[in-house]
N, C-alpha and C positions, 0 to 999 in steps of 0.2 A: 504493500499500500504506500510505501514511501515514494513510489513513482509518481503518484498524484501530487504530493507536496513538492517533490523535486521539479516536476515539469512545469507547474504554474510558477514556481519561484524563479526558474531559469528565464521564462518568458517575461515576467514582470521585471526581473533584474536587467534584461536586455532592452526592453521597450519602454520602461518607466512605469509610473503608477496611474496613468490616465485610464479613462473608461474603455478606450479601444484596446489598450494593452491588456486590461483585465479580461475583456471579452475573448481576445485571442488566447490568453492563458487558460480560460475555462474550457476552451476546445480540447486542451490536452489533459484536463482534470480526469477524464475517464480511464487514463492509461493504467493506473494502479488496479482499478476494478477489473479491466480486461485481463491484466496479467494474473490476478488471483482467481477470477471465476473461470476463465478459459483454461487456466493452468490447474484447476481442480484443487486449489489450496483451500484452507479453512478460513473463512471470514465470518466473524461473529454475527453480523447482520444477516447473512445468508442462513445462518442456523436458527433464525426465528421462523423459518418456513417449514422445511420438511420434518425436522425433529419434533416440532410442536404438532404438526398434522398427525405424525405417527403417534404421539402421546395422546391425542384426542381419540384416535381409533383404538388404541390399545393402552389402557391406563397403566399397565405394568411398565411403560417406558418413561414414566415421570422421573424416576431416579436417574436413569440413563441420560435423559436430556439435561437434567441439572448438572450432572457430572461433565457432560460435553461442554456446557456453558462455562463451568468452573475452570476448564482446561483452555478452551479456545479464547475466551475474553482476556485473561491474564497474558496469554502467549501473544495475542495480537498487540496488546499494549506494550509488552516487553519489546516486541519487534519494532514498534513505532519509537520507543525510547532509544534502542540501538541505532536506528536510522538517524535520529536527531543527534546522537553523539558523533556518528560518522560525518554528518553534515556540518556540525558546528565546532567540533573539537579537533579535527584532524588536518584542516587546511585543504580538504578535498575540493571545496567550493570556493569561488571568489567572494570577496566580502559583500558585493551587491546582491548576490544570490542568497547569502545567509540573511542579510538584512530584509530581503523580501519575504523570506520564510518566517522570520521572527515577526514581521509586521502582520502576516496572516494569522499567526498565533495570537498576537495581541488583539486583533480584530475579533477572534473567536471568543475570548474571555471577557471582552469589554461590554457585553450585553447582560441583562439580568437573567437569573436562573430560569425564570418562567419562559423567556424568549428562547433560551437554549433548549428547553424541554419541548416546546411546540415545534420549533424548527427541526428538532431531532425526530419528532413524530412523522413529519413529512419526509425527512431523509430516510428514516427506517422503512416507511411505506414504499418509497420508490425503489430502494435497493432490494427489499423482499419481492417486489413486483418483478424486478429484473430476474431474480432467481426463478420465479414462477414462469416467466415468458421464455427464458433460456431453455428450460426443461422441455418446452414444446418445439424448440428450433431443431432442425435436422441438418444443419450445416455450421461449420465454424464461422463462415462469413456472416450468416444471419445472426449467430450469437453475438459476434463482435459488434455488429450494427445496433442490435438491441441494447447491449450494455452501453455503448457509446452514447446513444441518444438519451437514455434515461439518466445515466450518470452525469452527463453534461448539464441536465436540468438541476441536479443536486449542486453542482459546482456553481452554475450561473445564479441560482437562488441563494447561495451561501447557507444551504440547509446543514445543520449540524450532523456530523457523522463521527461516532465515538472513536473510530479507528483512523479514518482518513485524515482527520484534523488533529489527531494526537501528536503526530510528529511535528507539526507546526507549533502546537502549544509547548511541547517539550523543548523545542528550539528556543522559544522565548524564555523558558526557565533556565536552560543551560547557559544562555547569554545574559543571565541575571537581570532580565527586564521585568519579570514577575516572580513572586515567591512560588515555591513548589506547592504550597497549599492552594494556590489559585487553580492549579491543574485539577486537583481533586474536587474543588467546588464546581468546576466545569464538567468533569467526566461523569459525575453522578447523574445530573439532569440529562446529559447527552445519552448515556446508556439507557436510562429509563424511557426516554422518548423514542429511541430507536426500537426498543423492545415493544413499546406501545404501538408504534406505527407498523412494525413488522408482524406482530402477533395478532393484534385486534383488528387491524384494518385489512390486512392481506390474508393471513393464514386462516383466521376464523371465517371470514367471508368466503374465501375460495373453498375451504374445507366444507363449509355448510352447503355451498352450491353443488359441489361434487357429490356430497353425501345425499343431498336431496334428490339429485338426478339418479343416483344409484337405487335409491328406494323406489323411485318411479319407473325404473327400468330404462332410464335414458342417461345413465352416467356416461362421463367421458371415457372413450377407449383408452386403455393403457398399453 
């Protein structure tokens, strides 16, 4: 997921902070999602879809789903932290790229917790929808296009995503622009919002639709 933070920071670092530069940068925001989803890696907000649907179908999977979340979420956050260390502490990036990344992190934490939560609801809804639609795609090209279009909306709308934005917020922490406690004040509503958007808007509605269709003898083919 560091590819999303890296790509937008590179573009803004080169083009400046104007609206056109930010729009161009947002075109590259989906790169991290494409790499993770097409590469079949584990992304926390993807796991608000199928594991929860399985849990609804078979209650015995409640503990398995909780264990999956307990592993994937901290692992994703650790990955974002290691990416931020690489970006800010090794000299791998030019100063203007680091500054752009830090500014994105500052922008993420500069809004109230309520805004973070509801923004994350939309972000979680869109990314869970990505996972749902990709499952019906029969080609890599189709999957990439679906991911790009929807993840682009997440970036363009600056909707909170607990993993994609973590690298930027960590960069701000590591550059001593905000205290570490600010990250935790941001990540809690971001995670809760992403779960709410993914589980309640996508998973429950889609599961209910498919379940109702199955009971009527008109379920979707698998």
